[in-house]
C-alpha positions, -999 to 999 in steps of 0.1 A, spaced: 223 -16 -409 254 -33 -395 250 -65 -376 255 -66 -338 256 -100 -321 251 -105 -283 265 -130 -259 244 -143 -230 271 -131 -205 262 -95 -213 289 -90 -239 279 -77 -273 299 -80 -304 300 -50 -328 306 -61 -364 329 -38 -384 363 -22 -381 382 -25 -348 383 7 -329 407 23 -304 397 24 -268 373 54 -269 340 60 -252 307 60 -271 272 69 -261 250 37 -263 213 45 -268 186 19 -263 148 21 -262 135 17 -227 118 -17 -224 89 -4 -203 87 33 -212 98 32 -248 118 63 -242 155 66 -254 180 57 -227 217 65 -231 247 52 -213 285 58 -218 303 26 -229 338 17 -241 339 -11 -266 367 -37 -260 387 -50 -289 392 -88 -290 398 -111 -319 394 -84 -345 360 -74 -332 346 -48 -309 326 -60 -278 304 -41 -254 309 -56 -220 287 -49 -189 313 -48 -162 286 -46 -135 265 -75 -148 230 -74 -162 224 -37 -159 195 -18 -174 211 -11 -208 216 -48 -213 180 -56 -205 169 -27 -228 191 -38 -256 178 -74 -254 142 -62 -254 146 -38 -282 168 -59 -304 187 -28 -316 210 -1 -303 228 30 -315 264 40 -308 274 76 -310 309 91 -311 310 128 -316 286 135 -344 287 100 -359 258 77 -349 255 41 -361 225 18 -356 231 -19 -349 207 -49 -348 215 -74 -320 208 -110 -312 218 -134 -284 246 -158 -290 247 -189 -267 275 -192 -242 303 -216 -252 
């Protein structure tokens, strides 16, 4: 499973190849219900990595991703699972 690192400021780094600006479907497990929750996201490329940024702050998908420790990103028929961890602010 690819590695996904998180930053406390609600930005998550996706390990792997850099991608063009395309939308993906982020799926997390609900932290209280356990049900799958999906949100559209656009990874941002910076420094050769792809980052998920929460432009509206600590929204529900950020809390769910932190609680679950893993997320899935889907583009068309391609779904990839990622493990996440918090990275301290610098």
